[in-house]
SEPA-312081 format. One line per field, with one value per atom (N, C-alpha, C, O): x, y, z; residue in one letter; atom name. Coordinates in nm, 2 decimals, always signed. Example, Ala and Ser with C-alpha at 12.3 -4.5 7.8 and 13.67 -1.06 7.14 Angstrom:
BEGIN
u <- +1.32  +1.23  +1.32  +1.42  +1.28  +1.37  +1.29  +1.34
v <- -0.57  -0.45  -0.33  -0.33  -0.22  -0.11  +0.00  +0.11
w <- +0.78  +0.78  +0.78  +0.85  +0.71  +0.71  +0.79  +0.80
type <- a  a  a  a  s  s  s  s
atom <- N  CA  C  O  N  CA  C  O
***
This chain:
BEGIN
u <- +16.16  +16.14  +16.03  +15.92  +16.13  +16.04  +15.96  +15.91  +15.88  +15.73  +15.65  +15.54  +15.67  +15.61  +15.56  +15.45  +15.64  +15.63  +15.57  +15.48  +15.58  +15.50  +15.37  +15.29  +15.34  +15.19  +15.13  +15.01  +15.22  +15.16  +15.10  +15.01  +15.16  +15.11  +15.01  +14.93  +15.03  +14.90  +14.81  +14.70  +14.80  +14.68  +14.61  +14.48  +14.71  +14.64  +14.57  +14.46  +14.65  +14.59  +14.44  +14.34  +14.46  +14.33  +14.18  +14.06  +14.25  +14.18  +14.11  +14.00  +14.20  +14.15  +14.06  +13.97  +14.10  +13.97  +13.86  +13.76  +13.86  +13.76  +13.67  +13.59  +13.71  +13.68  +13.60  +13.50  +13.67  +13.57  +13.49  +13.39  +13.50  +13.47  +13.29  +13.20  +13.28  +13.15  +13.10  +12.99  +13.22  +13.10  +13.06  +12.95  +13.13  +13.07  +12.95  +12.86  +12.98  +12.83  +12.80  +12.85  +12.74  +12.71  +12.58  +12.48  +12.58  +12.48  +12.41  +12.32  +12.46  +12.46  +12.51  +12.56  +12.57  +12.69  +12.80  +12.80  +12.87  +13.01  +13.00  +13.10  +12.91  +12.88  +12.89  +12.82  +12.96  +12.99  +12.95  +13.00  +12.89  +12.90  +12.99  +13.01  +13.05  +13.22  +13.33  +13.38  +13.39  +13.48  +13.61  +13.68  +13.67  +13.81  +13.92  +14.02  +13.89  +13.96  +13.98  +14.09  +13.86  +13.88  +13.96  +13.98  +14.01  +14.09  +14.24  +14.31  +14.28  +14.33  +14.41  +14.53  +14.31  +14.30  +14.37  +14.43  +14.32  +14.33  +14.50  +14.57  +14.52  +14.65  +14.76  +14.86  +14.73  +14.83  +14.81  +14.86  +14.74  +14.74  +14.83  +14.92  +14.80  +14.92  +15.05  +15.14  +15.06  +15.21  +15.31  +15.42  +15.23  +15.26  +15.20  +15.18  +15.16  +15.15  +15.03  +14.95  +15.05  +14.99  +14.99  +14.89  +15.06  +15.11  +15.02  +14.99  +14.97  +14.86  +14.72  +14.64  +14.74  +14.59  +14.57  +14.46  +14.66  +14.66  +14.64  +14.59  +14.69  +14.68  +14.53  +14.47  +14.48  +14.33  +14.25  +14.15  +14.26  +14.23  +14.24  +14.15  +14.34  +14.36  +14.32  +14.25  +14.34  +14.29  +14.09  +14.01  +14.06  +13.92  +13.86  +13.75  +13.95  +13.91  +13.93  +13.86  +14.04  +14.06  +13.98  +13.91  +13.95  +13.81  +13.71  +13.62  +13.65  +13.54  +13.51  +13.41  +13.63  +13.59  +13.61  +13.56  +13.70  +13.71  +13.57  +13.53  +13.51  +13.41  +13.23  +13.14  +13.27  +13.15  +13.06  +12.96  +13.10  +13.03  +13.03  +12.97  +13.06  +13.13  +13.15  +13.21  +13.11  +13.21  +13.37  +13.38  +13.45  +13.55  +13.57  +13.63  +13.48  +13.48  +13.38  +13.38  +13.27  +13.22  +13.32  +13.27  +13.43  +13.48  +13.58  +13.63  +13.63  +13.72  +13.68  +13.76  +13.51  +13.49  +13.45  +13.47  +13.41  +13.33  +13.49  +13.50  +13.60  +13.67  +13.79  +13.91  +13.70  +13.80  +13.73  +13.78  +13.64  +13.59  +13.70  +13.71  +13.76  +13.87  +14.02  +14.11  +14.03  +14.09  +14.10  +14.20  +13.96  +13.93  +13.97  +14.03  +13.97  +13.97  +14.11  +14.14  +14.21  +14.31  +14.39  +14.48  +14.29  +14.39  +14.36  +14.44  +14.22  +14.24  +14.32  +14.36  +14.35  +14.46  +14.59  +14.65  +14.62  +14.71  +14.78  +14.90  +14.67  +14.68  +14.70  +14.80  +14.61  +14.61  +14.74  +14.80  +14.83  +14.98  +15.10  +15.22  +15.03  +15.17  +15.16  +15.25  +15.04  +14.99  +14.96  +14.99  +14.89  +14.79  +14.88  +14.83  +14.99  +15.10  +15.01  +15.03  +14.94  +14.87  +14.99  +15.04  +15.01  +15.16  +15.10  +15.02  +15.15  +15.10  +15.09  +15.00  +15.18  +15.20  +15.12  +15.14  +14.96  +14.92  +14.95  +14.92  +15.00  +15.12  +15.00  +15.04  +14.86  +14.78  +14.63  +14.61  +14.52  +14.41  +14.36  +14.26  +14.43  +14.37  +14.39  +14.30  +14.58  +14.59  +14.50  +14.48  +14.42  +14.37  +14.24  +14.17  +14.20  +14.03  +14.03  +13.93  +14.14  +14.18  +14.19  +14.13  +14.26  +14.28  +14.12  +14.06  +14.08  +13.94  +13.84  +13.75  +13.82  +13.75  +13.78  +13.69  +13.89  +13.94  +13.94  +13.91  +13.96  +13.87  +13.76  +13.72  +13.71  +13.54  +13.52  +13.47  +13.54  +13.45  +13.46  +13.38  +13.63  +13.70  +13.75  +13.81  +13.70  +13.75  +13.63  +13.58  +13.57  +13.49  +13.33  +13.24  +13.30  +13.15  +13.14  +13.03  +13.28  +13.26  +13.28  +13.17  +13.36  +13.39  +13.24  +13.18  +13.17  +13.02  +12.96  +12.86  +12.95  +12.88  +12.87  +12.77  +12.98  +13.02  +12.99  +12.88  +13.03  +13.03  +12.87  +12.82  +12.82  +12.67  +12.57  +12.46  +12.64  +12.55  +12.56  +12.48  +12.70  +12.75  +12.62  +12.53  +12.63  +12.51  +12.41  +12.33  +12.36  +12.19  +12.17  +12.09  +12.28  +12.29  +12.28  +12.25  +12.30  +12.35  +12.22  +12.20  +12.14  +12.03  +12.05  +11.97  +12.18  +12.21  +12.13  +12.07  +12.11  +12.07  +11.90  +11.90  +11.79  +11.69  +11.59  +11.47  +11.68  +11.60  +11.67  +11.74  +11.62  +11.69  +11.67  +11.75  +11.60  +11.58  +11.71  +11.80  +11.75  +11.82  +12.01  +12.10  +12.00  +12.11  +12.11  +12.21  +12.05  +12.09  +12.10  +12.19  +12.07  +12.06  +12.19  +12.26  +12.27  +12.37  +12.50  +12.60  +12.47  +12.58  +12.59  +12.70  +12.45  +12.51  +12.58  +12.69  +12.50  +12.56  +12.73  +12.82  +12.72  +12.92  +12.99  +13.11  +12.94  +13.03  +13.02  +13.13  +12.88  +12.88  +12.99  +13.03  +12.99  +13.08  +13.21  +13.27  +13.30  +13.42  +13.43  +13.54  +13.36  +13.36  +13.44  +13.56  +13.37  +13.38  +13.55  +13.62  +13.55  +13.70  +13.82  +13.94  +13.75  +13.90  +13.96  +14.07  +13.86  +13.89  +13.96  +14.08  +13.90  +13.97  +14.07  +14.16  +14.08  +14.17  +14.25  +14.36  +14.25  +14.31  +14.40  +14.52  +14.34  +14.41  +14.55  +14.65  +14.50  +14.61  +14.70  +14.82  +14.68  +14.81  +14.87  +14.98  +14.81  +14.95  +14.98  +15.08  +14.93  +15.00  +15.14  +15.25  +15.10  +15.19  +15.31  +15.43  +15.20  +15.31  +15.36  +15.40  +15.37  +15.44  +15.55  +15.63  +15.62  +15.77  +15.85  +15.97  +15.75  +15.79  +15.83  +15.94  +15.73  +15.73  +15.87  +15.96  +15.88  +15.95  +16.11  +16.19  +16.12  +16.31  +16.27  +16.37  +16.20  +16.17  +16.21  +16.22  +16.23  +16.23  +16.15  +16.20  +16.03  +15.89  +15.78  +15.68  +15.85  +15.77  +15.74  +15.85  +15.68  +15.66  +15.64  +15.54  +15.75  +15.75  +15.69  +15.66  +15.65  +15.62  +15.45  +15.42  +15.40  +15.30  +15.34  +15.28  +15.48  +15.52  +15.64  +15.69
v <- -4.26  -4.16  -4.09  -4.04  -4.10  -4.05  -4.10  -4.06  -4.23  -4.26  -4.21  -4.16  -4.19  -4.17  -3.95  -3.89  -3.91  -3.77  -3.76  -3.68  -3.82  -3.87  -3.88  -3.81  -4.01  -4.04  -3.92  -3.89  -3.85  -3.75  -3.62  -3.55  -3.62  -3.50  -3.55  -3.49  -3.69  -3.71  -3.73  -3.74  -3.73  -3.77  -3.62  -3.60  -3.53  -3.37  -3.35  -3.29  -3.41  -3.38  -3.42  -3.35  -3.51  -3.65  -3.56  -3.54  -3.53  -3.43  -3.28  -3.23  -3.25  -3.10  -3.10  -3.03  -3.21  -3.24  -3.27  -3.20  -3.37  -3.42  -3.30  -3.23  -3.29  -3.15  -3.04  -2.98  -3.02  -2.87  -2.95  -2.88  -3.09  -3.14  -3.14  -3.08  -3.21  -3.27  -3.11  -3.08  -3.00  -2.88  -2.83  -2.77  -2.83  -2.78  -2.83  -2.77  -2.98  -3.07  -3.14  -3.25  -3.11  -3.20  -3.30  -3.26  -3.42  -3.53  -3.55  -3.48  -3.63  -3.61  -3.60  -3.49  -3.61  -3.53  -3.67  -3.78  -3.59  -3.61  -3.68  -3.74  -3.66  -3.74  -3.64  -3.54  -3.68  -3.56  -3.60  -3.71  -3.56  -3.66  -3.69  -3.80  -3.55  -3.54  -3.53  -3.43  -3.65  -3.64  -3.62  -3.72  -3.55  -3.55  -3.65  -3.71  -3.64  -3.71  -3.85  -3.90  -3.92  -4.05  -4.09  -4.22  -4.01  -4.01  -4.02  -4.12  -3.92  -3.94  -4.02  -4.03  -4.09  -4.19  -4.35  -4.44  -4.33  -4.41  -4.43  -4.52  -4.32  -4.28  -4.29  -4.36  -4.23  -4.29  -4.39  -4.39  -4.48  -4.66  -4.70  -4.77  -4.66  -4.69  -4.64  -4.70  -4.52  -4.50  -4.55  -4.61  -4.52  -4.57  -4.68  -4.71  -4.76  -4.90  -4.86  -4.77  -4.96  -4.92  -4.79  -4.76  -4.71  -4.59  -4.48  -4.38  -4.49  -4.45  -4.43  -4.34  -4.60  -4.57  -4.56  -4.52  -4.59  -4.57  -4.32  -4.23  -4.33  -4.16  -4.15  -4.07  -4.22  -4.20  -4.24  -4.19  -4.32  -4.31  -4.20  -4.16  -4.19  -4.09  -3.93  -3.87  -3.87  -3.76  -3.78  -3.70  -3.91  -3.88  -3.88  -3.82  -3.96  -3.96  -3.77  -3.71  -3.73  -3.58  -3.51  -3.45  -3.49  -3.38  -3.43  -3.35  -3.55  -3.58  -3.55  -3.52  -3.57  -3.53  -3.39  -3.35  -3.31  -3.16  -3.08  -2.97  -3.16  -3.12  -3.10  -3.03  -3.20  -3.27  -3.37  -3.41  -3.39  -3.52  -3.63  -3.73  -3.64  -3.79  -3.75  -3.64  -3.83  -3.82  -3.94  -4.05  -3.90  -3.97  -4.16  -4.22  -4.19  -4.34  -4.38  -4.50  -4.33  -4.34  -4.30  -4.35  -4.24  -4.20  -4.30  -4.33  -4.36  -4.48  -4.60  -4.66  -4.62  -4.74  -4.67  -4.73  -4.57  -4.48  -4.47  -4.50  -4.43  -4.39  -4.53  -4.53  -4.62  -4.74  -4.78  -4.87  -4.72  -4.70  -4.61  -4.65  -4.52  -4.46  -4.54  -4.52  -4.64  -4.72  -4.82  -4.85  -4.87  -4.96  -4.90  -4.98  -4.77  -4.70  -4.73  -4.76  -4.70  -4.68  -4.84  -4.87  -4.93  -5.04  -5.14  -5.22  -5.12  -5.17  -5.18  -5.29  -5.04  -5.02  -5.06  -5.09  -5.06  -5.10  -5.24  -5.27  -5.31  -5.49  -5.51  -5.57  -5.45  -5.49  -5.43  -5.53  -5.33  -5.26  -5.37  -5.40  -5.42  -5.49  -5.65  -5.72  -5.69  -5.82  -5.87  -5.98  -5.77  -5.82  -5.76  -5.80  -5.67  -5.66  -5.53  -5.49  -5.46  -5.34  -5.21  -5.19  -5.15  -5.06  -4.93  -4.89  -4.84  -4.73  -4.62  -4.54  -4.64  -4.54  -4.51  -4.42  -4.64  -4.64  -4.62  -4.51  -4.72  -4.68  -4.71  -4.66  -4.77  -4.77  -4.80  -4.83  -4.79  -4.78  -4.87  -4.85  -5.03  -5.11  -5.10  -5.12  -5.07  -5.02  -4.92  -4.94  -4.80  -4.72  -4.78  -4.76  -4.84  -4.88  -5.01  -5.05  -5.05  -5.14  -5.07  -5.11  -4.96  -4.88  -4.84  -4.87  -4.77  -4.74  -4.84  -4.82  -4.93  -5.05  -5.11  -5.14  -5.14  -5.21  -5.07  -5.09  -4.98  -4.88  -4.85  -4.83  -4.86  -4.85  -5.00  -5.01  -5.07  -5.22  -5.28  -5.31  -5.28  -5.33  -5.23  -5.26  -5.07  -4.96  -4.94  -5.01  -4.83  -4.74  -4.80  -4.73  -4.94  -4.95  -5.05  -5.11  -5.10  -5.18  -5.04  -5.00  -4.98  -4.84  -4.78  -4.75  -4.76  -4.67  -4.76  -4.72  -4.89  -4.98  -4.97  -4.95  -4.99  -4.99  -4.86  -4.86  -4.73  -4.62  -4.56  -4.49  -4.60  -4.57  -4.68  -4.66  -4.78  -4.91  -4.83  -4.82  -4.79  -4.73  -4.60  -4.59  -4.54  -4.42  -4.45  -4.37  -4.58  -4.62  -4.67  -4.66  -4.72  -4.80  -4.67  -4.69  -4.58  -4.46  -4.37  -4.29  -4.39  -4.34  -4.18  -4.09  -4.16  -4.06  -4.08  -3.98  -4.18  -4.19  -4.26  -4.36  -4.23  -4.26  -4.35  -4.36  -4.42  -4.56  -4.64  -4.58  -4.76  -4.82  -4.71  -4.74  -4.63  -4.53  -4.50  -4.58  -4.38  -4.28  -4.33  -4.26  -4.47  -4.56  -4.57  -4.51  -4.62  -4.68  -4.57  -4.59  -4.43  -4.33  -4.31  -4.28  -4.30  -4.27  -4.34  -4.29  -4.45  -4.55  -4.52  -4.50  -4.52  -4.50  -4.36  -4.35  -4.24  -4.14  -4.11  -4.04  -4.16  -4.18  -4.29  -4.31  -4.34  -4.41  -4.37  -4.34  -4.31  -4.25  -4.08  -4.02  -4.07  -3.95  -3.98  -3.88  -4.10  -4.17  -4.20  -4.17  -4.26  -4.28  -4.16  -4.17  -4.06  -3.98  -3.86  -3.80  -3.88  -3.87  -3.95  -3.93  -4.06  -4.17  -4.14  -4.13  -4.11  -4.06  -3.94  -3.94  -3.86  -3.69  -3.66  -3.57  -3.70  -3.69  -3.82  -3.77  -3.94  -4.03  -4.08  -4.10  -4.11  -4.12  -4.04  -4.08  -3.91  -3.83  -3.81  -3.79  -3.80  -3.83  -3.94  -3.93  -4.05  -4.15  -4.17  -4.24  -4.11  -4.09  -4.00  -4.03  -3.90  -3.78  -3.80  -3.79  -3.85  -3.80  -3.90  -3.90  -4.08  -4.17  -4.16  -4.21  -4.12  -4.09  -4.00  -4.02  -3.87  -3.78  -3.86  -3.90  -3.90  -4.02  -4.09  -4.06  -4.19  -4.25  -4.17  -4.19  -4.10  -4.05  -3.96  -3.92  -3.93  -3.86  -3.98  -3.95  -4.10  -4.21  -4.18  -4.18  -4.17  -4.19  -4.31  -4.34  -4.35  -4.49  -4.63  -4.66  -4.69  -4.80  -4.91  -4.92  -4.99  -5.10  -5.24  -5.32  -5.28  -5.37  -5.28  -5.17  -5.35  -5.32  -5.19  -5.09  -5.18  -5.10  -5.03  -4.94
w <- +7.89  +7.90  +7.82  +7.85  +7.64  +7.52  +7.50  +7.40  +7.58  +7.49  +7.61  +7.57  +7.78  +7.87  +7.80  +7.82  +7.76  +7.72  +7.60  +7.61  +7.46  +7.37  +7.38  +7.33  +7.50  +7.52  +7.59  +7.57  +7.69  +7.76  +7.65  +7.68  +7.52  +7.45  +7.33  +7.25  +7.34  +7.25  +7.36  +7.30  +7.47  +7.55  +7.53  +7.53  +7.53  +7.55  +7.43  +7.42  +7.31  +7.19  +7.20  +7.18  +7.22  +7.24  +7.35  +7.32  +7.45  +7.55  +7.50  +7.52  +7.42  +7.38  +7.27  +7.26  +7.16  +7.05  +7.13  +7.11  +7.21  +7.26  +7.33  +7.27  +7.44  +7.49  +7.40  +7.43  +7.29  +7.21  +7.13  +7.10  +7.08  +6.99  +7.07  +7.02  +7.20  +7.27  +7.29  +7.31  +7.25  +7.33  +7.24  +7.26  +7.10  +6.98  +6.91  +6.86  +6.91  +6.88  +6.96  +6.96  +7.02  +7.16  +7.10  +7.03  +7.13  +7.06  +7.21  +7.24  +7.28  +7.39  +7.50  +7.46  +7.67  +7.71  +7.70  +7.75  +7.61  +7.64  +7.44  +7.38  +7.40  +7.30  +7.13  +7.12  +7.03  +6.96  +6.83  +6.81  +6.74  +6.58  +6.50  +6.44  +6.50  +6.47  +6.55  +6.58  +6.59  +6.71  +6.68  +6.73  +6.62  +6.57  +6.65  +6.61  +6.76  +6.86  +6.81  +6.82  +6.75  +6.73  +6.59  +6.57  +6.50  +6.42  +6.47  +6.44  +6.54  +6.59  +6.68  +6.68  +6.78  +6.84  +6.78  +6.84  +6.65  +6.53  +6.53  +6.57  +6.47  +6.44  +6.54  +6.51  +6.65  +6.75  +6.83  +6.94  +6.81  +6.83  +6.74  +6.77  +6.60  +6.47  +6.47  +6.42  +6.54  +6.58  +6.69  +6.67  +6.85  +6.96  +7.01  +7.13  +6.89  +6.98  +7.13  +7.14  +7.21  +7.36  +7.41  +7.48  +7.41  +7.44  +7.38  +7.45  +7.25  +7.20  +7.24  +7.25  +7.27  +7.37  +7.49  +7.53  +7.55  +7.70  +7.68  +7.75  +7.60  +7.55  +7.53  +7.60  +7.46  +7.42  +7.51  +7.50  +7.60  +7.71  +7.85  +7.93  +7.85  +7.96  +7.88  +7.96  +7.76  +7.72  +7.73  +7.77  +7.69  +7.72  +7.85  +7.87  +7.97  +8.10  +8.18  +8.27  +8.12  +8.12  +8.08  +8.16  +7.97  +7.90  +7.94  +7.94  +7.98  +8.04  +8.19  +8.24  +8.23  +8.40  +8.43  +8.53  +8.33  +8.34  +8.27  +8.31  +8.17  +8.11  +8.16  +8.11  +8.28  +8.36  +8.29  +8.34  +8.18  +8.12  +8.21  +8.17  +8.28  +8.37  +8.49  +8.52  +8.58  +8.71  +8.69  +8.63  +8.75  +8.75  +8.72  +8.63  +8.83  +8.84  +8.75  +8.75  +8.64  +8.54  +8.42  +8.32  +8.40  +8.30  +8.29  +8.19  +8.44  +8.42  +8.32  +8.25  +8.33  +8.28  +8.10  +8.00  +8.11  +7.94  +7.89  +7.77  +7.94  +7.84  +7.78  +7.73  +7.81  +7.75  +7.61  +7.53  +7.59  +7.45  +7.32  +7.20  +7.39  +7.34  +7.32  +7.23  +7.43  +7.41  +7.29  +7.23  +7.29  +7.17  +7.08  +7.00  +7.03  +6.90  +6.85  +6.74  +6.96  +6.94  +6.88  +6.80  +7.01  +6.97  +6.84  +6.80  +6.80  +6.68  +6.54  +6.49  +6.49  +6.47  +6.44  +6.33  +6.60  +6.62  +6.63  +6.63  +6.64  +6.62  +6.47  +6.43  +6.37  +6.23  +6.22  +6.26  +6.21  +6.19  +6.26  +6.22  +6.39  +6.43  +6.41  +6.41  +6.40  +6.38  +6.22  +6.18  +6.13  +6.06  +5.90  +5.79  +5.89  +5.79  +5.75  +5.63  +5.81  +5.75  +5.76  +5.87  +5.67  +5.68  +5.70  +5.61  +5.83  +5.90  +5.76  +5.74  +5.68  +5.56  +5.46  +5.38  +5.47  +5.36  +5.23  +5.18  +5.15  +5.06  +4.96  +4.85  +4.92  +4.85  +4.90  +5.02  +4.81  +4.86  +4.92  +4.98  +4.92  +5.00  +5.12  +5.20  +5.16  +5.30  +5.34  +5.46  +5.30  +5.33  +5.34  +5.44  +5.26  +5.28  +5.41  +5.47  +5.42  +5.56  +5.66  +5.75  +5.67  +5.80  +5.84  +5.95  +5.72  +5.78  +5.77  +5.86  +5.72  +5.77  +5.90  +5.98  +5.93  +6.03  +6.19  +6.31  +6.15  +6.26  +6.29  +6.41  +6.19  +6.21  +6.27  +6.38  +6.23  +6.26  +6.43  +6.51  +6.42  +6.56  +6.66  +6.76  +6.62  +6.70  +6.74  +6.83  +6.65  +6.66  +6.67  +6.71  +6.63  +6.68  +6.78  +6.79  +6.88  +6.97  +7.06  +7.11  +7.09  +7.17  +7.16  +7.26  +7.03  +7.09  +7.12  +7.19  +7.10  +7.18  +7.36  +7.43  +7.38  +7.53  +7.53  +7.58  +7.50  +7.58  +7.60  +7.70  +7.48  +7.48  +7.57  +7.60  +7.59  +7.67  +7.81  +7.90  +7.82  +7.99  +8.00  +8.10  +7.90  +7.92  +7.93  +7.98  +7.89  +7.87  +8.04  +8.12  +8.04  +8.21  +8.31  +8.43  +8.29  +8.38  +8.38  +8.47  +8.28  +8.24  +8.17  +8.18  +8.09  +8.01  +7.91  +7.87  +7.86  +7.73  +7.75  +7.82  +7.71  +7.74  +7.69  +7.71  +7.63  +7.59  +7.42  +7.34  +7.44  +7.33  +7.17  +7.07  +7.16  +7.03  +7.07  +7.05  +7.14  +7.17  +7.17  +7.14  +7.22  +7.21  +7.05  +7.01  +6.97  +6.83  +6.78  +6.69  +6.78  +6.73  +6.76  +6.66  +6.90  +6.91  +6.84  +6.80  +6.85  +6.78  +6.64  +6.59  +6.58  +6.40  +6.41  +6.36  +6.48  +6.42  +6.46  +6.40  +6.55  +6.65  +6.55  +6.57  +6.47  +6.33  +6.26  +6.20  +6.19  +6.07  +6.04  +5.94  +6.20  +6.19  +6.24  +6.28  +6.23  +6.27  +6.14  +6.10  +6.05  +5.91  +5.85  +5.83  +5.83  +5.79  +5.82  +5.74  +5.95  +6.00  +5.97  +5.95  +5.98  +5.95  +5.78  +5.74  +5.73  +5.57  +5.58  +5.56  +5.61  +5.60  +5.70  +5.67  +5.80  +5.86  +5.91  +5.95  +5.93  +5.94  +5.84  +5.86  +5.73  +5.61  +5.56  +5.51  +5.61  +5.53  +5.65  +5.61  +5.78  +5.88  +5.90  +5.96  +5.85  +5.83  +5.75  +5.75  +5.58  +5.52  +5.51  +5.49  +5.54  +5.52  +5.65  +5.65  +5.77  +5.91  +5.96  +6.07  +5.87  +5.97  +5.91  +5.99  +5.81  +5.79  +5.88  +5.90  +5.95  +6.01  +6.13  +6.15  +6.23  +6.31  +6.30  +6.38  +6.20  +6.19  +6.21  +6.29  +6.12  +6.15  +6.29  +6.35  +6.32  +6.46  +6.59  +6.71  +6.52  +6.59  +6.73  +6.85  +6.70  +6.78  +6.76  +6.82  +6.66  +6.64  +6.71  +6.75  +6.74  +6.83  +6.76  +6.69  +6.76  +6.67  +6.70  +6.61  +6.87  +6.92  +7.00  +6.96  +7.09  +7.17  +7.25  +7.23  +7.35  +7.43  +7.37  +7.44
type <- m  m  m  m  k  k  k  k  k  k  k  k  i  i  i  i  i  i  i  i  v  v  v  v  s  s  s  s  g  g  g  g  m  m  m  m  a  a  a  a  a  a  a  a  a  a  a  a  i  i  i  i  v  v  v  v  g  g  g  g  l  l  l  l  l  l  l  l  a  a  a  a  f  f  f  f  f  f  f  f  a  a  a  a  a  a  a  a  i  i  i  i  a  a  a  a  v  v  v  v  p  p  p  p  f  f  f  f  v  v  v  v  p  p  p  p  g  g  g  g  v  v  v  v  s  s  s  s  v  v  v  v  l  l  l  l  y  y  y  y  p  p  p  p  a  a  a  a  a  a  a  a  a  a  a  a  f  f  f  f  e  e  e  e  s  s  s  s  v  v  v  v  f  f  f  f  g  g  g  g  s  s  s  s  w  w  w  w  f  f  f  f  g  g  g  g  l  l  l  l  w  w  w  w  g  g  g  g  a  a  a  a  f  f  f  f  a  a  a  a  s  s  s  s  y  y  y  y  i  i  i  i  g  g  g  g  l  l  l  l  l  l  l  l  t  t  t  t  a  a  a  a  g  g  g  g  s  s  s  s  a  a  a  a  g  g  g  g  g  g  g  g  w  w  w  w  f  f  f  f  a  a  a  a  v  v  v  v  p  p  p  p  n  n  n  n  g  g  g  g  l  l  l  l  v  v  v  v  l  l  l  l  a  a  a  a  l  l  l  l  s  s  s  s  d  d  d  d  f  f  f  f  m  m  m  m  q  q  q  q  a  a  a  a  l  l  l  l  a  a  a  a  p  p  p  p  m  m  m  m  i  i  i  i  a  a  a  a  i  i  i  i  r  r  r  r  y  y  y  y  l  l  l  l  g  g  g  g  l  l  l  l  k  k  k  k  p  p  p  p  e  e  e  e  l  l  l  l  p  p  p  p  n  n  n  n  w  w  w  w  k  k  k  k  h  h  h  h  a  a  a  a  a  a  a  a  s  s  s  s  y  y  y  y  v  v  v  v  f  f  f  f  i  i  i  i  s  s  s  s  l  l  l  l  v  v  v  v  f  f  f  f  g  g  g  g  s  s  s  s  i  i  i  i  p  p  p  p  g  g  g  g  s  s  s  s  l  l  l  l  w  w  w  w  y  y  y  y  n  n  n  n  y  y  y  y  i  i  i  i  n  n  n  n  l  l  l  l  r  r  r  r  l  l  l  l  g  g  g  g  v  v  v  v  l  l  l  l  s  s  s  s  g  g  g  g  p  p  p  p  n  n  n  n  s  s  s  s  f  f  f  f  w  w  w  w  t  t  t  t  a  a  a  a  v  v  v  v  v  v  v  v  a  a  a  a  w  w  w  w  n  n  n  n  l  l  l  l  g  g  g  g  n  n  n  n  l  l  l  l  i  i  i  i  l  l  l  l  f  f  f  f  v  v  v  v  l  l  l  l  i  i  i  i  g  g  g  g  i  i  i  i  p  p  p  p  l  l  l  l  l  l  l  l  r  r  r  r  f  f  f  f  g  g  g  g  t  t  t  t  q  q  q  q  i  i  i  i  i  i  i  i  r  r  r  r  r  r  r  r  a  a  a  a  d  d  d  d  l  l  l  l  y  y  y  y  v  v  v  v  k  k  k  k  g  g  g  g  l  l  l  l  l  l  l  l
atom <- N  CA  C  O  N  CA  C  O  N  CA  C  O  N  CA  C  O  N  CA  C  O  N  CA  C  O  N  CA  C  O  N  CA  C  O  N  CA  C  O  N  CA  C  O  N  CA  C  O  N  CA  C  O  N  CA  C  O  N  CA  C  O  N  CA  C  O  N  CA  C  O  N  CA  C  O  N  CA  C  O  N  CA  C  O  N  CA  C  O  N  CA  C  O  N  CA  C  O  N  CA  C  O  N  CA  C  O  N  CA  C  O  N  CA  C  O  N  CA  C  O  N  CA  C  O  N  CA  C  O  N  CA  C  O  N  CA  C  O  N  CA  C  O  N  CA  C  O  N  CA  C  O  N  CA  C  O  N  CA  C  O  N  CA  C  O  N  CA  C  O  N  CA  C  O  N  CA  C  O  N  CA  C  O  N  CA  C  O  N  CA  C  O  N  CA  C  O  N  CA  C  O  N  CA  C  O  N  CA  C  O  N  CA  C  O  N  CA  C  O  N  CA  C  O  N  CA  C  O  N  CA  C  O  N  CA  C  O  N  CA  C  O  N  CA  C  O  N  CA  C  O  N  CA  C  O  N  CA  C  O  N  CA  C  O  N  CA  C  O  N  CA  C  O  N  CA  C  O  N  CA  C  O  N  CA  C  O  N  CA  C  O  N  CA  C  O  N  CA  C  O  N  CA  C  O  N  CA  C  O  N  CA  C  O  N  CA  C  O  N  CA  C  O  N  CA  C  O  N  CA  C  O  N  CA  C  O  N  CA  C  O  N  CA  C  O  N  CA  C  O  N  CA  C  O  N  CA  C  O  N  CA  C  O  N  CA  C  O  N  CA  C  O  N  CA  C  O  N  CA  C  O  N  CA  C  O  N  CA  C  O  N  CA  C  O  N  CA  C  O  N  CA  C  O  N  CA  C  O  N  CA  C  O  N  CA  C  O  N  CA  C  O  N  CA  C  O  N  CA  C  O  N  CA  C  O  N  CA  C  O  N  CA  C  O  N  CA  C  O  N  CA  C  O  N  CA  C  O  N  CA  C  O  N  CA  C  O  N  CA  C  O  N  CA  C  O  N  CA  C  O  N  CA  C  O  N  CA  C  O  N  CA  C  O  N  CA  C  O  N  CA  C  O  N  CA  C  O  N  CA  C  O  N  CA  C  O  N  CA  C  O  N  CA  C  O  N  CA  C  O  N  CA  C  O  N  CA  C  O  N  CA  C  O  N  CA  C  O  N  CA  C  O  N  CA  C  O  N  CA  C  O  N  CA  C  O  N  CA  C  O  N  CA  C  O  N  CA  C  O  N  CA  C  O  N  CA  C  O  N  CA  C  O  N  CA  C  O  N  CA  C  O  N  CA  C  O  N  CA  C  O  N  CA  C  O  N  CA  C  O  N  CA  C  O  N  CA  C  O  N  CA  C  O  N  CA  C  O  N  CA  C  O  N  CA  C  O  N  CA  C  O  N  CA  C  O  N  CA  C  O  N  CA  C  O  N  CA  C  O  N  CA  C  O  N  CA  C  O  N  CA  C  O  N  CA  C  O  N  CA  C  O  N  CA  C  O  N  CA  C  O  N  CA  C  O  N  CA  C  O  N  CA  C  O  N  CA  C  O  N  CA  C  O  N  CA  C  O  N  CA  C  O  N  CA  C  O  N  CA  C  O  N  CA  C  O  N  CA  C  O  N  CA  C  O  N  CA  C  O  N  CA  C  O  N  CA  C  O  N  CA  C  O  N  CA  C  O  N  CA  C  O  N  CA  C  O  N  CA  C  O  N  CA  C  O  N  CA  C  O  N  CA  C  O  N  CA  C  O  N  CA  C  O  N  CA  C  O  N  CA  C  O  N  CA  C  O
***
């Protein structure tokens, strides 16, 4: 039950961050150059395993549907981008030996690299490809502009938000017995 409650709280945080970021700094409907939710998604995946990935999915689905960026059927597909964002660092921590406390610069650099290359880039390609197919993006130029801006913004946020959250928050999450060691 605790995992469901934590996942719901994480989804609410992601949803609020997504909603306000896309309103404040819109790039294309539902896409923001600076999307703080991405840093929280990678952290939530690191801490809560698949529960964090589900929270990221539900957070975007809720924010996008409530914000009018997409209809629920489209959101069911688009929100997979945020699921991917949480999944990449989760796998690195559980299977590749990355320590979520980021005890040194190598772990911090690995977190940023993995979150960007295996989470943000695939997620941005997915989300923007779907938007291109739906006609939300006007063509290949706007597709690639959205992908590049998305990932540059996320790179900044992984460094400025993700690293400090993991460094200082992981021990708190562990002490509160909220850290998920396996996938679920």
